[in-house]
C-alpha positions as CSV (number, residue, x, y, z in Angstrom):
1,M,-5.3,17.3,10.3
2,F,-1.8,16.3,9.3
3,Q,-0.9,14.5,12.6
4,N,-0.7,11.0,11.1
5,I,1.5,11.9,8.2
6,I,3.9,14.0,10.4
7,K,4.1,11.0,12.8
8,N,4.8,8.7,9.9
9,I,7.6,10.8,8.5
10,S,9.1,11.3,12.0
11,R,10.1,7.7,12.1
12,F,12.7,8.6,9.5
13,V,13.6,12.2,10.1
14,I,12.7,14.9,12.7
15,L,11.1,18.0,11.2
16,T,11.2,21.5,12.6
17,P,7.9,23.3,12.8
18,E,8.9,25.4,9.7
19,E,9.7,22.2,7.8
20,E,6.3,20.6,8.8
21,N,4.6,23.7,7.5
22,I,6.4,23.4,4.1
23,Y,5.5,19.7,4.0
24,E,1.8,20.3,4.8
25,G,1.6,23.1,2.3
26,L,2.7,20.8,-0.6
27,L,0.3,18.0,0.3
28,T,-3.2,17.8,-1.2
29,L,-5.9,15.7,0.4
30,Q,-7.9,13.6,-2.2
31,K,-11.0,11.6,-1.4
32,Y,-11.9,8.5,-3.4
33,P,-15.2,6.6,-3.1
34,K,-15.1,2.8,-2.7
35,K,-14.4,1.0,-6.0
36,T,-12.6,4.1,-7.6
37,H,-9.4,3.5,-9.5
38,L,-6.7,5.9,-8.6
39,L,-4.5,4.4,-11.4
40,R,-5.2,2.2,-14.3
41,E,-2.8,0.1,-16.4
42,G,-1.3,2.2,-19.2
43,E,-1.6,5.5,-17.3
44,I,1.4,7.3,-15.9
45,C,1.2,7.5,-12.1
46,Q,1.1,11.1,-11.0
47,F,1.1,10.5,-7.2
48,E,2.8,9.2,-4.1
49,G,0.1,8.9,-1.6
50,F,-0.2,8.5,2.2
51,I,-3.4,6.9,3.3
52,K,-5.1,8.9,6.0
53,E,-8.2,6.7,6.0
54,G,-9.4,3.7,4.0
55,C,-8.0,0.7,2.2
56,V,-6.6,0.3,-1.4
57,R,-5.1,-2.5,-3.3
58,T,-2.6,-2.8,-6.1
59,Y,-3.2,-5.5,-8.7
60,Y,-2.5,-6.5,-12.3
61,L,-4.3,-8.6,-14.8
62,D,-2.7,-11.9,-15.7
63,E,-2.6,-13.5,-19.2
64,N,-6.1,-14.9,-18.6
65,G,-7.5,-11.6,-17.5
66,F,-7.7,-12.6,-13.8
67,E,-6.9,-10.0,-11.2
68,V,-3.7,-10.7,-9.1
69,T,-3.5,-8.6,-6.0
70,L,0.1,-7.5,-5.3
71,L,-0.5,-5.6,-2.1
72,F,-2.9,-3.9,0.2
73,A,-2.4,-0.5,1.8
74,V,-4.4,0.9,4.8
75,E,-4.0,3.8,7.2
76,D,-0.4,5.0,7.6
77,W,0.8,3.2,4.5
78,W,2.1,4.8,1.3
79,I,0.9,3.9,-2.1
80,T,2.2,4.5,-5.7
81,D,3.5,2.8,-8.8
82,I,7.2,3.4,-8.1
83,D,8.3,2.6,-11.7
84,S,5.7,4.7,-13.4
85,F,6.0,7.6,-10.9
86,N,9.8,7.9,-11.0
87,N,10.4,7.0,-14.6
88,R,7.3,8.5,-16.2
89,T,6.4,5.2,-17.9
90,P,3.0,3.7,-18.5
91,S,1.8,1.7,-15.5
92,K,1.4,-2.1,-15.6
93,I,-0.8,-2.1,-12.5
94,F,-4.1,-0.8,-11.2
95,I,-4.6,0.9,-7.8
96,E,-8.2,0.7,-6.5
97,A,-9.9,2.0,-3.4
98,L,-11.7,-0.9,-1.6
99,E,-13.3,1.5,0.9
100,D,-14.0,5.2,0.9
101,T,-10.5,6.5,1.1
102,E,-8.7,9.7,1.9
103,I,-5.1,10.1,0.7
104,Y,-2.5,12.9,1.2
105,M,-0.8,13.2,-2.3
106,L,2.5,14.5,-3.6
107,N,2.9,14.8,-7.4
108,P,6.3,14.7,-9.1
109,E,6.6,18.5,-9.0
110,T,5.6,18.9,-5.3
111,K,7.8,16.0,-4.3
112,E,10.8,17.6,-6.1
113,E,10.0,21.0,-4.5
114,L,9.8,19.3,-1.1
115,M,13.2,17.8,-1.4
116,Q,14.7,21.1,-2.6
117,K,13.2,23.0,0.3
118,V,13.7,20.4,3.0
119,P,16.7,18.3,1.9
120,K,16.2,15.8,4.8
121,F,13.3,14.4,2.8
122,E,15.8,12.8,0.5
123,R,16.8,10.6,3.5
124,A,13.2,10.0,4.5
125,F,12.2,8.8,1.1
126,R,15.3,6.7,0.7
127,L,14.6,4.9,4.0
128,M,10.9,4.5,3.1
129,M,11.9,3.0,-0.2
130,Q,14.3,0.5,1.5
131,R,11.5,-0.5,3.8
132,Y,9.2,-1.0,0.8
133,V,11.8,-3.1,-1.0
134,V,12.2,-5.3,2.1
135,T,8.5,-5.9,2.2
136,L,8.3,-6.8,-1.5
137,Q,11.4,-9.1,-1.1
138,N,9.8,-10.9,1.8
139,R,6.6,-11.3,0.0
140,L,8.4,-12.8,-3.0
141,V,10.4,-15.2,-0.9
142,N,7.3,-16.3,1.1
143,T,5.2,-16.8,-2.1
144,I,7.9,-19.0,-3.6
145,S,9.0,-21.0,-0.5
146,Q,6.1,-21.2,2.0
147,P,3.1,-23.5,2.0
148,A,-0.2,-21.7,1.5
149,T,-1.2,-22.0,5.2
150,D,2.1,-20.3,6.2
151,R,1.5,-17.6,3.6
152,Y,-1.9,-16.9,5.1
153,L,-0.4,-16.6,8.6
154,E,2.2,-14.2,7.3
155,F,-0.5,-12.2,5.6
156,I,-2.4,-11.9,8.9
157,R,0.8,-10.7,10.6
158,V,1.5,-8.0,8.0
159,Y,-2.2,-7.0,7.4
160,P,-4.0,-7.8,10.7
161,T,-7.1,-5.7,9.9
162,I,-7.5,-6.7,6.2
163,P,-9.6,-9.9,6.6
164,Q,-12.4,-7.9,8.3
165,R,-12.2,-5.2,5.6
166,V,-12.0,-6.8,2.2
167,A,-13.7,-9.7,0.3
168,Q,-12.1,-13.1,0.6
169,Y,-11.4,-13.3,-3.1
170,Y,-9.0,-10.4,-2.8
171,I,-7.1,-12.2,-0.1
172,A,-7.1,-15.4,-2.2
173,S,-5.7,-13.5,-5.2
174,Y,-3.0,-12.0,-3.0
175,L,-2.0,-15.5,-1.7
176,G,-2.4,-17.2,-5.1
177,V,-5.0,-19.7,-3.8
178,S,-8.7,-20.2,-4.2
179,K,-11.2,-18.3,-2.1
180,E,-12.5,-21.7,-0.9
181,F,-9.0,-22.4,0.5
182,V,-9.0,-19.1,2.4
183,S,-12.4,-19.9,3.8
184,T,-11.2,-23.4,4.9
185,I,-8.0,-22.1,6.5
186,R,-9.9,-19.4,8.4
187,K,-12.3,-21.9,9.8
188,R,-9.4,-24.2,10.8
189,L,-7.6,-21.4,12.6
190,A,-10.8,-20.3,14.3
191,H,-11.4,-23.9,15.5
192,K,-7.8,-24.0,16.9
193,E,-8.4,-20.7,18.8
194,K,-11.6,-22.1,20.4
195,Q,-9.7,-25.2,21.6
196,K,-7.2,-23.1,23.5
């Protein structure tokens, strides 16, 4: 049952069987139907979650009330509002399940207990945070510096399964383009593939 999350954490630290048992004992498995909000703007985030199955997105509302997608998370990705979770501040974002989703959850208390009982998790969470910051930094640089077509290609590289799983307007809101542009670029790329 916990194979995927143990495999995920083993990229950062190696756990003994006893440490695996402690970890598994502190996780709770939550199930969310499609279109459920795990977090809404103004709430305090009570979880760090590892996606066992499904797809979620993080987004915010701009000054005109339009949804701007910040990131997607699928199987083997972690999801949270880092600021709200760590600093206990009201969230500025929404986290929504785009598919029926199952997530292993840690809350602030169980995460703290985990790090006390298995100190190597301090290293694991630090390395995961560094990886997350690199992802966000690359996204920011790409958004500012790359043409829209290149941003789409980078999106496909980072999220190869997402175009088959979510509506085009979510992808468009992530890229900062219209859904018509996404449709056009997909057709153009499909045409190039056929010509090979």
